[in-house]
C-alpha positions in Angstrom: -30.0 -11.3 163.5 -28.4 -8.4 160.6 -30.5 -5.5 161.1 -29.0 -4.1 157.7 -29.4 -0.3 158.7 -27.2 2.9 157.8 -29.4 5.6 158.4 -28.3 7.4 161.0 -28.7 10.5 159.2 -30.4 14.1 159.5 -31.1 15.5 155.9 -31.6 18.9 154.4 -34.3 18.3 152.6 -37.0 21.0 152.0 -40.2 18.3 152.9 -41.6 15.3 154.3 -42.3 13.3 151.3 -39.3 14.3 149.3 -37.0 13.5 152.2 -39.0 9.7 152.5 -38.5 9.3 148.5 -34.7 9.9 149.3 -34.4 7.3 152.0 -36.5 4.8 150.1 -34.0 5.6 147.3 -31.1 5.0 149.5 -32.3 1.7 151.3 -34.9 -0.1 149.2 -34.0 0.6 145.9 -30.8 -0.8 145.9 -28.9 -4.3 144.1 -27.0 -5.1 147.1 -27.3 -7.9 149.1 -26.8 -7.6 152.5 -28.5 -10.9 153.7 -31.5 -9.2 155.8 -34.3 -6.8 154.5 -32.8 -3.2 155.0 -34.2 -0.8 157.1 -36.2 2.7 156.4 -35.6 5.3 159.1 -38.2 8.3 159.7 -37.0 10.7 158.1 -35.2 13.4 160.4 -34.5 16.8 158.5 -32.8 19.9 159.6 -34.1 23.0 161.0 -36.5 24.0 163.6 -36.3 23.5 167.2 -39.5 21.2 166.9 -37.8 18.6 164.8 -34.6 18.2 167.2 -34.7 14.4 168.2 -35.1 15.1 172.0 -37.8 17.4 171.4 -39.7 14.4 169.1 -38.8 12.4 171.6 -40.5 14.0 174.2 -43.7 14.7 171.9 -44.4 10.9 171.5 -44.4 10.9 175.4 -46.9 14.1 175.3 -44.5 15.4 178.0 -45.3 19.0 177.6 -41.7 21.5 177.7 -41.0 24.6 176.6 -37.6 26.3 174.8 -35.4 28.3 177.3 -31.7 29.5 177.5 -30.2 26.2 178.0 -32.2 24.1 176.5 -36.1 22.6 177.7 -37.6 22.7 180.5 -40.9 20.6 181.8 -44.2 22.8 181.6 -47.8 22.5 183.2 -49.5 22.7 179.5 -48.2 21.9 176.1 -46.2 25.2 175.0 -46.3 26.1 171.6 -42.8 24.2 170.7 -44.7 21.5 172.1 -47.5 21.8 169.7 -45.6 22.7 166.6 -43.6 19.0 167.4 -46.7 17.1 167.9 -48.1 18.5 164.2 -44.6 17.3 163.1 -44.8 14.2 164.1 -48.4 13.6 162.7 -46.9 15.1 159.4 -44.3 12.4 159.5 -46.6 9.7 159.9 -48.9 10.5 157.6 -46.6 11.1 155.0 -45.4 7.4 156.6 -48.7 5.6 155.9 -48.8 7.3 152.4 -45.4 6.3 151.4 -44.4 3.3 153.0 -46.5 0.4 152.8 -45.8 -2.5 150.7 -42.1 -0.7 150.1 -40.5 -1.3 153.5 -40.4 -4.8 156.0 -38.5 -2.5 158.6 -38.7 0.4 160.1 -36.2 2.4 162.1 -37.4 5.1 164.6 -35.1 6.8 166.5 -35.4 8.6 169.8 -33.7 9.9 172.7 -33.2 7.5 175.6 -34.1 8.2 179.1 -31.1 9.1 180.6 -30.1 11.9 178.1 -33.8 13.2 178.3 -33.5 13.5 182.1 -29.5 15.0 181.8 -31.0 17.8 179.0 -34.8 18.3 180.5 -34.9 21.1 183.0 -37.4 21.0 185.9 -37.6 23.9 188.4 -34.1 25.2 187.5 -32.4 21.7 187.7 -31.5 18.7 185.4 -34.9 16.4 185.8 -32.4 13.2 187.0 -31.9 15.5 189.9 -35.3 14.7 191.1 -35.5 10.7 191.1 -39.7 10.7 191.6 -39.9 13.4 188.4 -37.3 11.4 186.4 -39.4 8.1 187.3 -42.4 9.5 186.3 -40.9 10.7 183.0 -39.3 8.0 182.4 -42.1 5.7 182.8 -44.4 8.3 180.2 -40.9 8.0 177.4 -42.0 4.3 177.4 -45.4 4.6 176.8 -45.5 6.9 174.6 -43.2 5.2 171.9 -44.5 2.4 172.2 -48.0 3.8 171.3 -46.1 5.5 168.6 -44.4 2.6 167.1 -47.6 1.2 166.2 -47.1 3.1 162.8 -45.6 0.0 162.1 -48.8 -2.1 162.3 -50.5 0.8 160.4 -48.0 0.3 157.3 -47.2 -3.5 157.4 -43.3 -3.4 158.7 -41.4 -4.2 161.6 -40.5 -1.6 164.1 -36.9 -1.2 165.1 -36.0 1.5 167.8 -32.6 3.6 167.9 -32.2 4.4 170.8 -29.9 7.4 171.3 -28.0 8.0 174.4 -25.4 11.1 174.2 -25.3 11.8 177.6 -24.8 8.7 179.5 -21.2 9.1 180.1 -21.7 12.3 182.0 -24.9 10.9 183.9 -22.4 7.5 184.7 -19.5 9.8 186.1 -21.3 12.8 187.2 -23.3 15.6 185.6 -22.8 19.4 185.4 -25.3 21.1 187.7 -27.1 24.6 187.2 -24.0 25.9 188.7 -20.6 25.3 189.6 -21.4 24.5 193.1 -24.4 22.2 192.5 -22.8 19.0 190.3 -25.4 16.3 189.5 -24.1 13.2 191.5 -22.9 9.9 189.1 -25.6 7.5 188.9 -24.5 3.6 189.3 -24.2 1.8 186.0 -26.4 -0.9 187.6 -29.4 1.7 188.0 -28.8 3.2 184.6 -29.0 -0.5 183.5 -32.3 -1.0 185.1 -33.5 2.1 183.3 -32.7 0.7 180.1 -34.2 -2.5 180.9 -37.6 -1.2 182.0 -37.4 1.0 178.9 -37.2 -2.1 176.5 -40.2 -4.0 178.4 -42.1 -1.0 178.1 -42.1 -0.4 174.3 -42.1 -4.5 174.1 -38.9 -5.5 172.9 -39.0 -8.8 172.6 -43.1 -9.5 173.0 -44.9 -11.0 170.8 -46.4 -7.2 169.9 -44.0 -3.8 169.9 -40.8 -3.0 168.9 -38.8 -5.9 167.0 -35.5 -4.9 168.3 -33.6 -2.0 169.6 -30.3 -0.7 168.9 -28.4 1.7 171.6 -26.1 4.6 170.0 -24.4 6.7 172.9 -22.6 8.7 170.0 -19.4 8.4 170.7 -17.1 5.8 171.8 -18.9 2.6 174.4 -18.1 3.4 177.9 -16.4 0.8 179.8 -19.3 0.9 182.5 -22.6 0.5 179.2 -19.8 -2.2 178.5 -19.9 -4.0 182.0 -23.6 -4.1 181.9 -25.1 -4.6 178.4 -24.9 -8.3 177.9 -26.9 -8.8 181.7 -30.0 -6.1 179.8 -32.6 -8.8 178.4 -29.7 -11.2 178.6 -33.0 -14.0 177.6 -34.5 -11.7 175.1 -35.6 -8.2 175.1 -32.2 -6.5 175.3 -30.3 -4.2 172.8 -29.8 -6.2 169.8 -27.1 -4.1 168.7 -24.6 -1.2 170.4 -22.7 1.6 168.1 -19.2 1.5 168.6 -17.0 3.8 166.5 -14.2 2.3 164.6 -11.8 5.0 166.4 -12.4 3.0 169.6 -10.5 0.1 167.9 -7.1 2.5 167.4 -6.5 1.8 171.1 -5.7 -1.5 172.6 -7.8 -1.1 175.3 -10.9 -0.4 173.0 -10.2 -3.4 171.6 -10.0 -5.2 174.3 -13.5 -3.8 175.6 -15.0 -4.3 172.2 -13.7 -7.4 171.9 -14.9 -8.9 175.4 -17.9 -7.3 175.0 -18.4 -9.2 171.3 -17.6 -12.6 173.3 -20.7 -12.4 175.8 -23.2 -10.6 173.2 -22.6 -13.1 170.5 -23.8 -16.3 172.3 -27.0 -14.3 173.3 -27.7 -13.1 169.0 -26.6 -9.8 169.5 -23.7 -7.6 168.2 -22.4 -4.4 167.0 -22.5 -1.7 164.5 -19.4 -0.8 163.2 -19.7 3.0 162.5 -16.6 3.6 160.7 -15.7 7.7 159.4 -15.2 7.0 156.2 -18.6 5.4 156.0 -20.3 8.9 157.1 -19.8 10.6 153.7 -20.2 14.0 155.4 -21.2 15.8 158.7 -19.1 16.6 161.8 -15.9 14.3 161.3 -17.3 12.3 158.8 -14.5 11.5 155.6 -14.9 9.9 152.3 -15.0 10.9 148.6 -17.5 11.6 146.5 -16.9 9.9 143.0 -18.2 6.1 142.7 -14.8 4.5 142.4 -13.8 6.4 145.9 -16.8 5.1 147.0 -16.6 1.4 146.2 -12.6 1.4 147.4 -13.2 3.0 150.9 -16.1 0.4 151.0 -13.4 -2.1 150.1 -11.1 -0.8 152.8 -13.4 -1.1 155.6 -14.5 -4.3 154.8 -10.8 -5.3 155.5 -10.6 -3.1 158.5 -13.6 -5.0 160.3 -12.0 -8.5 158.9 -8.1 -7.8 160.1 -10.3 -6.9 163.5 -12.2 -10.1 163.8 -9.2 -12.0 163.5 -7.3 -10.2 165.9 -10.0 -10.6 168.3 -10.1 -14.8 167.5 -13.8 -14.5 167.5 -15.6 -17.2 165.4 -15.1 -16.8 161.2 -19.0 -17.5 160.8 -20.1 -15.6 163.5 -18.9 -12.1 161.7 -22.4 -12.0 159.3 -24.9 -11.9 162.3 -23.2 -9.6 164.9 -21.9 -6.9 163.2 -23.7 -4.1 160.9 -21.6 -1.8 159.2 -23.5 1.8 160.5 -23.2 5.6 159.2 -22.3 7.6 162.2 -25.0 10.0 163.7 -24.8 13.6 162.0 -26.4 15.8 159.6 -25.9 15.7 155.8 -26.7 17.0 152.3 -28.9 14.8 150.4 -25.7 13.8 148.2 -23.8 13.3 151.3 -26.4 10.7 152.5 -26.7 9.2 149.4 -23.4 8.1 149.1 -22.8 7.2 152.8 -25.4 4.9 152.7 -24.2 3.7 149.4 -20.9 3.4 151.5 -22.3 1.3 153.9 -24.5 -1.2 152.0 -21.4 -2.0 149.8 -19.7 -2.7 153.3 -22.5 -4.7 154.3 -22.5 -6.6 151.1 -18.9 -7.5 151.1 -19.0 -9.2 154.3 -22.1 -11.1 153.8 -20.7 -12.6 150.6 -17.3 -13.1 152.1 
């Protein structure tokens, strides 16, 4: 299943409608044939505490929080920040219902996953994951809230693809810093991490007749060995992550190549694969490269496509499996309007080259 997504981007648009208009231009009003309907992401704008991905995820679940010096903490009642974020979500949803019907086949919704939420939100001065009953309740609320928000797809006539971001899962797996250096949070077993992900995916309806069509996992960094170990078992019969985002830099080492190659060998028979995130496709943001001219974009796209084909050959995986197992994605970052446009163009060109090849 090709997903055709490259919009891991927070932009600096001044308003929601202009952001959606640009997203449609980058993803729908294009000439490249990528072999799949493109995804348009629910827009994410830079600036304002209520626009953070963590805050919007909590707002979907109607989990009341307030900002503190270290981030966010649970509260008994909605705070000013919670109300502002809920209002922001309504504004984005209203704009989507107005502008997207008839234009979009797939809508991608970006959320923070349960483990990163549990590691980032405090309860009584400690990370929520330290209180297992509280974490379980919050994770259940997240699943139900995200599923309800995803009903937006029904209203605009589009399938919903869920991008689950877990930037803190490495810390969760290997031991999280506590509120003080004398109070670390013990590491969570990989099987428990996988079990919570599976429950979350089941809740949002991945693989069911109704709900989220597909989900992708983005650790916003290298895929940890522990995650690669459990991914094939999550939803092996349907209902797992259709893609896991792999930074191309992870494949610079022999260990990284072996890890991802072995993972792909298990995912491909299940109809799943990876999102190849090349920094040259980034078009701005931290660590992103890429030129700004049309010739630069074309050359860089050709270079990325050649790198994908070369690595695929080294893995000795079936050549005909590549188009259905690899999506080319833009690394998660904040970008200007111009950078977002260039990043999408680069990724589209790579996807088109791989599809035609």
